[in-house]
N, C-alpha and C positions, 0 to 999 in steps of 0.2 A: 781339196785340190786333187782332182782325179779326172779320169776320162771314161766316157760311156760310149757304147756302140751297139748296134743291132742290125740284123739282116733277116728279111722276110722273103721267102720264095713264093712268087705269085703263081696261082694255079695254072695260068696259061703259058708259063715259061717253058722253053725248050732247051734251056742252058744245061750243060753238063756240070756246071759249078754247083757247089753246095753252100749252105749258109755258113758252114765252117770255113770254106774257102774264102768267102767274102770277109769274115772276121779276121782271117789270117792276113788279108790284104790291108785291112784298116788299122788293126791294133798297133803294129809297129810304128805307124805314122803318128800315133797319139802318145808315143813313149815319153815326151817331155812332160806330160801331165801326171805321170806316175811311174815309179821304178820299183815299187814294192811287190809287184806281182799282178796276176790277172785272174779273173773268175768268169765262168761261162754258165749260163742256164739255157738249155735248149728244150724245145717241146715238139713232140710228135703225137698225132692223134692215135689213141688206143694204147700208147705206151707212156704218156705223161711227160714229166719234166725230169731231166738229168742235169746234174751239176758237176762242174770241173773247176778245180782251184789249183793254181800254181803260185807258190809263195815267193818264188824268186824270179827275177827278170829273165834269166837264162833259160827258164822252162816255159816261157810264155807261149810260144807257138806249139810246143808239145801238148799243152793243155787244150789246144783247139783241134787236135787230131781226132779223127773218127774213132769211136769206141771199138777196140779190137775184140772185146768180149761180146759185143752185140752188133754185128755188121748190118743187121736189119733196122737198127735205129737210125733213121734218116730224117731228122727234124726239118720242118718247114720254116721254123722261126727260132732265133737264138738272140739273147742279149748278153752283153759283156761289160765288165768293169775293170778299168786299168787303175790299180790302187796306187795312190800317191801318199798315203798316210802311214807312218810308222807308229804303231800303237804300243802302249806300255801297260803294266799292271793288269795283265790278263785281258785287256780290252781288245776286241777284234773288229776290224772294219772289212772283213771278208765279204765281198759282194759278188754276184747278185745275192740279195737277202731274201729268203723265203719266210712265210709266216708259219710254216710247219703245221698247218691245219689239215683236216681231212682233205683227200684228193680233190673232191668236188668243189672245194672253196679255197684252194691254195692260190696264193699270190706270190710273185717274186719281183723284186725291184732292184734297179741299179741307179745310183744317184751321184750327181756331181754338184757340189756346192755345200751350203750350210744354212741352218735356221738360226736366226738371232733370238727368236722367242721360243726356243726348244724347251727351256725349263717350264714355261707356262703351259705349253701344249701337252707336255708329258704329265704334268700335275693334273690337268683336266682328264686325261685318259686314265690315269691311275685311279682318280676319284670315281670313274665310271666302271672300274673293275678290270682294266687292262693291266697285264703284267709285262715286264721287259726283261730280256736276257742281258742286255748291255745298255750303253748310253750313246749309241751312234745315231746320227740323224737319219740314216737309211732305215734303220729299224723303226724309228719314231714315225717317219712318213708312212711306212708300210702299215703300222698299227692304226694310223689315222684313216688311211684308205679302208682298212679292214673294218674299223668301227663304223664308218659311214655305210659301207656295203651291207653289213649285218643289220644295222638299224633300219635302213630304208628298203632293202631288197631281199637279202637272204632269208630273213625271218618270214617274209611274206611269199617266198618262192618266186620272186620276180627276177627278171633279167636285169643285170646292172646297167644303169645309164651312167657311163663314165663322164659324160659332159657335166651332169649335175654333181657327181662326186668331186671332180676336180674344180668345179666352181666354188664349192664350199671350202675346199683345201686352199685355193688361191686367196680366199677371204681371210682364212684363219692363220696363215703362216706369214711371217716376216723374214725375209732373207733372200738368198740366191739359190734357186733350185732348177736344175734340168734333170729329168728323170725318165726312165723307161720302165714300164710296168707290163709284166707278162702274166696272164691268168691261165687256168687249166682248161680253157676252151681254145687256147692258142691265140687269143686276142692280144694285140699289142697296143699299148698307149704310150705316146711320147708327150711329155709335159714340160713346158717352160713357164715358170711363174711370171707374174706381171712385171717384175722389176728388170728382168732380162740380163742380169749381170753375168750369168754363165751361159755360154752359147750352146746351141743345139741345131745341127744341120741335117738336111734331108736330101736324098737322091732317089729317083726312080731310074734304074738303069735300062738301057735299050734291050738287054737280054732277060728282063723280067724279075728284077729284085727291087725291093724297097729297102733302102739303107738309111741308117741314122748314125750320127757321130757327133762328138763334141766339137770337132773342127772340120772344115771343108777340105783340108789337106788329106784327110782320110780317103777321099774319093779320087785322088790323083791317079790318072791312068785308066779310069773307068769312063764309059760313055753313057750319057743320060742327061736328065734335067735335074738340077739341084737348086736348093734355096734354103734359107734359114727358117726355122720354126719361129713364128712371131711370138714375142713375149705375151703371156696371158692366153695362150692357145694350147690345145691338144691336137695331136693327130691320132686318130683311132683307126686301126687296121683290123678288119674282121678276120678272125682266125680261120674260117672255112672258105669264104668267098674272095678274100684278099682286097675287098673294097677299102679304100683309104679316104677318110672323111676329116676335114678340118672343122674345129669348133672353137669359138671364142668362149673362154671361161672367166673372163675378168671384166668387171664394170669400171675399172680404174681409168681415169683420164690422164694419169701420170705418164710422162714421157719415159720410156725404158732406155737404159744406158748400159753399155757393155763395160765390165770392170777394166780399169786401166792396166791392171796386172796381166790381163789376157794379151794385150798388144805389146807391152814392154817386156814381159818376162815369161809368162806361163805358156802362151800359145807357140806352136811350131812356127819357125820362120817361113814355112811354105803356105801357111794359112793366109787367106786374103780377106780384107774387108773392103767392100765397095770396089773390088777390082785391084786393090793395092795390097801387096803381101806384107806380112810383119817384117820380113827381111828388108824390104825397101824402106819401111818406116824407121827401123832401127839403124839402118845404114845412114839415112838422112840425119837422124839425131846425132850419130857419131860424127858426121861431117860438120854439123853445126857446132859441136863441142870443140872441134879443131880450131875454130876462129877464136874461141875464148882461151884455150889452153896455150896456143902459140905465143900469146902475149906474156904468159907466166913462166914459161920454161926458161932456164938460164941459157944465155947465149955465150958460148965459149968458142973462140977461133980454133979450127982444126980439131974440134972435139969429136969423139967417137959417136956415131949415130945413136939417137935414142931408140930403144927397142919398144915398139908398140905391141902390146899383148892384150889378151882378153881373159876374163873369168870364164872358164868352161862350165857348162856347155852353152850358155845363153849369151855370152858377151861378144861372140865372134862378129856378128854384123856391125855392132857398135865400133869395135876395134878396126874393122875394115874401112868404115867411113871416116873414122878419126885419122887413120894413117893417110888416106887419100887427101884429106883436108890439110894435114900438116905438110905433106910433100908439095901440094899446090901453093902453100904459103912460104915455101923455101926452107922449111925445117929439115935438117938432116935426120932421117929416120929409117928404120927397117922394121918390117912386120914379121914377127914370129912369136910363137907361143913359148912361155917360160914356165907355165904351171899346167899340170895335167892331173886327172882324177884317178883314184884307185877304186872308188865305189861310185855307184850311179845315183844313190838316193840324194834328194835335195836336202840342203842344210837349212833352208828357210823355215820348214815346218817342224812341229813336234815340241815336246817339253824342253825346257832349257838344258837340262842335264843330257838328254838324248841328242840334242843338236850339237852340244859341245863335243860329245864323243864322236859324232860323225865328222865334224869339222876337223878334229885332230887326226882322223884316219883317212880323210878323203883326198887331201891335196898333197902333191909332191912336186919337186922340180922336174920340169920337162927337159931342161938344158942346164948343164953345169958351166957353160961358157957365158957367165954373167958377171964375172969379177970386175969391179970398178965401172960397171955400166949403169946408165940411167934407164929405169924402166917406167913406162907409162901404161897403166892397166885400165882398160875400158870395162865398165860394168853397168848394168841397167839401173841399179838402185843401190843405195847404201842404207840399210834398214836398221840393224842393230850395231853393226860395226865389228862383230866378233869374227866373221869370216875374213873380212878385209885386213883386220889386225893380224890374224894368223898368217895370211899370205905375205903381208908386208914383212913381218918378222922372219919368215922363212927366207925371203929374198935377201934381206939385210944380213942374215947369218951366213948366206952364201957369198957374201962379199960385194953385193950390189951397192953402188954409190948412193943412189936415192931412188925412192919409189913415189911416183905420182899417180893419182887416181882421177879418171874422167868418168863422171856419173851421168848416165843418160836420162836423168829425171831430176826434178827439184827435191829438196829434203822431204822425207816421209815424216809427216807430222801426226797422222791419224791411225787408229787401230783398223783392223779389217776382220769383221766377224763373218765373212761370206765365203770362207773356204781357204783363205790364205794364212790363217792361224796366227794373226798378230792381235793378241787379246787385250793388251793394255798399252797405253802410251809410255809408261815408265820404262819399257824395254827398248824404246827407240833411241838411237844415237842423238837425234835432234833434241830430245827432252833432257837427256843427261847433260848436253852442252848448254841448253837453255838456262839451267840452274846457275851456271857460272857467269852469265852475262850481267852487264850493269842493269840497273832498274829501267833505264830508258830503252835499252836494247831489248830487254825482256818484253816490255810493253809493245814495242814496234814489231818484234818477231811474231807476236800473236796475230798479226795481220795475215800470216801464213803466205798465201800466193802473192800478196801485195807487199811483201817485205822489201824494204829499201835495199839497193845493191850493196851499200857499205855495211849494212847489218848482215846480209848474206855472206859477204866476204869474211866478216868476223867469225860467223858460224863455221864456215869452211875451214878457217885456220884452226879453230879449236877442235873440230872433228879430225882434221889431219893429225894434230898433235896426239889425239886420243888413240889413233891407230898406228902411230909412229911413222906416218908418211910425210913426205916433203910438202905436198899440196893435195888438196881435194878440190875439184871443180865440179859444181852442179850445173845442170842445164836449167836456166831460168824458166819460170812458169810460162811467160808469153811465148818463148821459143818452142816449148813443148806443144802448146795448143796449136801453134802455126804448122806443126809438122805431123800432127795426128790426122788420120784419114777423115775423121768426123769432127775435128777441132774440139771445141768444148761442148758441142751439142749432143753427140751420141756416145760419149765416153764418160764413165763415172770417174771423176778426178778427185774423189774424196781423200785419197792418201796425201794430197798436197793442199787441199782446201779446208778440210774438216767439215765439209758439207756432205753428210752421209746420205746414201741413196734410199734408205728406208726409215720409216718413223721410229721403230724400236731401236734400230742402229744409231740414230741420232740421239735418242734419249740416253742410251747407254754410253755413247762417246762423250756427250756433254757432262755426264756424271764423272767420267774418268778425268776429263779436263778440269772440272771444278775441284776435284780432289787433289789433282796434281798442283794446281796453282795455290789452293788453300794450304796444303801441307807445306809447300815451299815457304810461303810467307809466315806461317806459324813457326817453322823452324828458324827463320831469319829473325 
């Protein structure tokens, strides 16, 4: 879960802007994709590649400033990586990642997403003599590119045909990959693999830049023509002439889908799909939730208005829609935030111990005026329940009368191996609750998106009890699909259906599900 961006200055451009200026414009707009820092790789003919890394968000823009030690270094192309991963045990996900070869064969890559079959691909490369410094997917993809280039081109002294290189890569990898590759001739390749789960956008500006970014919100305020890079395609930009060529590298007839987490959680509210912003979608979801929640809230004459709040920084549009919906239905409510953050890193990703540490330090009360009040918190998803439990307990300790949760999605039932770092179903709140259901309810709940309303209500009640909340209200699956810009056609809804978007992902998830069910019945 991270962001990537690139800027290429075309030879005919008369702009006074630099590629660094363009990255400075784009990177802050991708901040929701990663808060752990930013890295830059820039290339200039006759001077090669220079790298800049900032490990803390507060230093992001400083990392993009022109090199004061070499004012003559004015690159025509640069790629960037907005890091969203907190690593442990000496593992580093600093990107862009170079292959550290001789200058004439050096490659550098920035990657968003993850490989499901990383273990198998790494084993193949190790067997063929490749060595690895770490275990990141960025390094793995780079080693695969290097291996193909050396086998088919470098040994023969041939110019690399990146169309063929990435056609082989697209066939060999299973997962969600959007990547930017820079070589030491200044050539730039943008690649989005066949499954299309991670977005990659493109713009040619009127003043002579080619820009790439994980989301189209990065181009806000710029003039030019923009479009997405189609899944299973590369865009190749010639390092000297600036010619930009599109090539299909996939033979798959499979329909590509965008990951649901992009729309519901990961993407910026300003990013749009088919002309509709994530903010509009999230607001509509919150408004729809209001219809369900209004029926469940206690009605007390002359009661103090319910406070509608959100989980920062992603729950705001949901809470706005929910508040408007409640008011329209005659519920006495006020909209204000009661929780604020002390650190920017997401608590969804990372090892369990690291997540718990961040959760404990991230949240604090934004307002002390909550004694004996009823709080309704809007959030886009309830995944593990550890964050919502922490926030609920914090509010109850401050004297809050009751905490209710409105969740802008159905229960999360499936893992995600595609960059969201949900590796097993055992860590999900749904499955911990599932174990305590009756035999009939367990069987019925395995229908997932088609679960009966009365069973969903039971699950909601048990999850509410597990996080010490008064109620939890999920958005039913049919409502979600009716509110998404592409419905059920263009969005990967596997978090709620268990229908995984890639073959290796489905195999791995099925094994996880089989083990969960078998272990439960063995224990029983």
